[in-house]
N, C-alpha and C positions, 0 to 999 in steps of 0.2 A: 701572531694573528693581528691584522690591521683593524683597529677600532673605527667605528663610524664617527667622524668629527661632529660635534654638536652644531646645528645650524646657527648662523649669525642671527642676532636678535635686533639689530638696528639698521636703519636705512643706509648708514655709512658703508655697509658691506654689500649693498645691492649691486647686481650686475648692471654695468653701464648699458647704454643703448646698444643692442646687439645687431650686427650686420650679418647677412646671409649670403653665401656664395655656393651655387650648385656647379660642380665640376662638369665639363662637357663629357658626354658618354664615351668619347674616343680616347680620353686620357688613360694611359696604362700605368704610369708611374709619376710620382710627385716627390720633390726633395724639399727639405726644410733646413735652414741654417740661420744662425744669428751670432751676434757678439763677435764679429770679426775685428772691430775697432781699427779699421783701415786707416793708415796714416803714412806719410812720406818717410817717417822714421822707422817703419816696419816693412822693408821691401820684400822679405821672404814671405811674410804673411800675405801681402798683396799678390805676389807671384803664385802662391798656392791657390788662392781664391780665383785668380784669373784663369789659371790652368784648369781648375775644376769646371768653371762655367763654360769654358771653351770645349771641354771634353765630355760633359755629361750628356746622356741620351734621354734624360727625363723629359716628360711632356710639359712639366711646369716646375718652376723654382720659386719657393716662397721664402723671402728674407724677413725674419721676424724681429727686426730692430737691431740697433747698434752695428749697422754695417760700417759706419764711420766712427772714428774716435771722436770727431767733432764735425759739425756742419753749421756754419755761421750764417747761412743764407744762400739763396739760389744765385745771387749775383757773383758768388765765388766759383760757380760751376765751370767757368772757362779757365780758371787758373790751372797750372800744370798738373798737379796731382789729382785734383777733382775731375779735370777733363779726362785723364786716363781712366779713372774709375767709371765715368759715364760711358766711355767708349767700350769698356768691357761689358757693361750692362746692356748697351745697345746691340752689341754683337750677339750676346746670348738671347736677347729679346727678339731678335730678327728670326730666330728659329723655334722659339717656344714661348710659352706664357711665363713672364717674370712679374712677381708682385712684391711690393715693399711695404712693410709696416714700420712706423716710427718707433724708435727706442728712446731711452733716456739721454743718449748722446747725440742723436741725429733727428730730434723732433722738429727741427726747422727745415728739413728737406721739403721742398714745396712742389707745386704743380709744374713749374717751368722745368725743373731738373728731371722730374719723372717723365714729362712729355718728351723732352729731348732724348732721353734714354729709351723711350718706348716701354716704360715700366708702369704697371698698374698700381695705383695706391690701394692700400689695404687698411681698413679701419680696425681699431683695437677696442674691443674684441670682435672677431668674426667667426662664425660657424661655417666650416667647409663641409659640404655634403658630398661624399664620394665613396664609391664601392659600398653603397647601401648603409653607410654609417655617418654619424655627425661628429666632427672633430672641432673642438673649441681652440682657436688660435689667438694667442696674446703675447705681447712682449714679456710680461710677467711682473714688471716693477709695481704696478698698481696693487698687486696682491701681497707685497712685502710690507704689511701694515705695522709690523713691530718696529720698523725704522720710522718713528714719528717725524724726526727732523727731515729725512728725505721726503716724506709725503708732503710736508709743508712746502718744501722747495719745489717739488713736482707741481703742486697746485699753482704756485706762483708763476713758474716759467711756462706752463701750458696755457696761462691766461692770455687773452688777446691784448690787454693793455701792456703787459710786460713784453710780449713779442713785438708789438708795434714800436715800443720805445727802443728795444734792442736793435731791430732791423733798420731803424732810422739813423743809427750811428755809422760813422765811416767804417769801411771794411777792416782797415788796420786796427781800429779800436776794438771791433768785435772779436778779431782774432786774439788780441791781447786779453780781453776779458774772458774769453772762452778758455784760454790757457790757464788763467788764474783759477777759474772754477774747476778745471780738470785737475790741476795740481792739488787743490784743496781736497778734492774727492780722493785722489790717490793717497794723500797724507792721512786722511781719515781711515782709509782701508788698511794702510800699513800699520796703523796704531792698534789694530785688532787682529787676532788670529783668524784665519779663514773660517774656522768653525763658528766664530761669533758673528759673522756677517748675517744680516737678516735674510730669512728664507721666505718662500711663499707660505702664507697662512693656510693650513690644511682645511680648516672649516670654511673659510671663504672660498677656496678653490672648489671644494665639493658643492657649495651652494651655487656658485656660478655654473657648474656642470649640470646640476639639476634644473636650474632655471633655463638653461640653453637646450635641455633635453639631449645632451651629448654624453657620451661615455668616457671620452678621453680629452685631455688638454695637451697641447704642445706649446711650449714657451721657452724663452731664454732668460737672460738677465742675471740669473743667480750664479752662473759659472759652476754649477754642480750637476754635470750631465748624469742622466740615469732615468730609471723608471720608478715612480712612487705610487703605491696603491693608497688611495685616499679612503675608500670604503668599498664594500662589495659592488663590483661593476663600475667603479669610478677610479680613474687613474690619471696621472700626469706624466708626461715625457719631457725631460729637460734637455735642451740643446746644449752642445758644447760651445765654449768660447774658443777662439783660434789664436794661436801664438806660435809662429815658426821662427821667431827672431831672438828668443830669450834663452837659447841653449837647450830648449826642449821642443819637441814636435807635438803640438796639441791642437786638436781640431778634428771634428768629424761632422757627418751629415746624416740626418734622418731621412730614410727613403721609404715611401709608402706605395704599396701596390695592392692588388687584390688579395694577396696572401698575408698582408699585414705590414707592420712597421719594423724596420731594422736599421742598425747603425752601419755606415760604411765609411771608409777612409776617403779623403778627397782624391779625385782622379788626377792622374798625371802630376802628382805632387813634385815640386822642385826638389832636386837633390841638395842635401846639406853639405 
């Protein structure tokens, strides 16, 4: 039996400014995905993602962060791999609504890249009202408060001063620095078993849901796909990360329609 987490007691756990999105009445289905970590070094994952976006019949696709393994600024958007990604997004967005929420790897995706791809920016967190219910959408990293070191890093790099300084550097230098930060993050993760990685704080997640007057949260970041009951009437649904290049086939999509939420495999997945 799931116990009701005690509510947070300090303003540090407060729900950030909440954005609202009302789905058009004619939407029949919506898909959510995150944590694809697209890069030129993972071609099968790119192909699986591109195939799904070209084949889906959903009315809307919401990407809840970490679409890219790294994004060093919109001035890189015309480079070979980044341009291919934006072409896929633009093709999908020409037929349906596509929205993007920044994650911890791609928080520097800016207005120019989204505009060029025809993709709507999505604030974190956002409440989506659809099928007479309220769904709280977030990337999820802000809720992993047990990882104090990461939260300090997150606060720094999301600040305007850090971003202005980083984006003022030459593109080649930014790519080098991003590689160093990514390698340090991977080394830190490899030093711990997956079970020891920080997860979403249950009390904080329940508090956010109550404040948002939502019954369910959809998020990524933790790479622990599944459904978690937080308290009676409150739950969170965790998106899968994607990896079709490491000897295993991992990655799914959450699809929402009037009958509810279900997991589906990517459409037209490339053969291994």
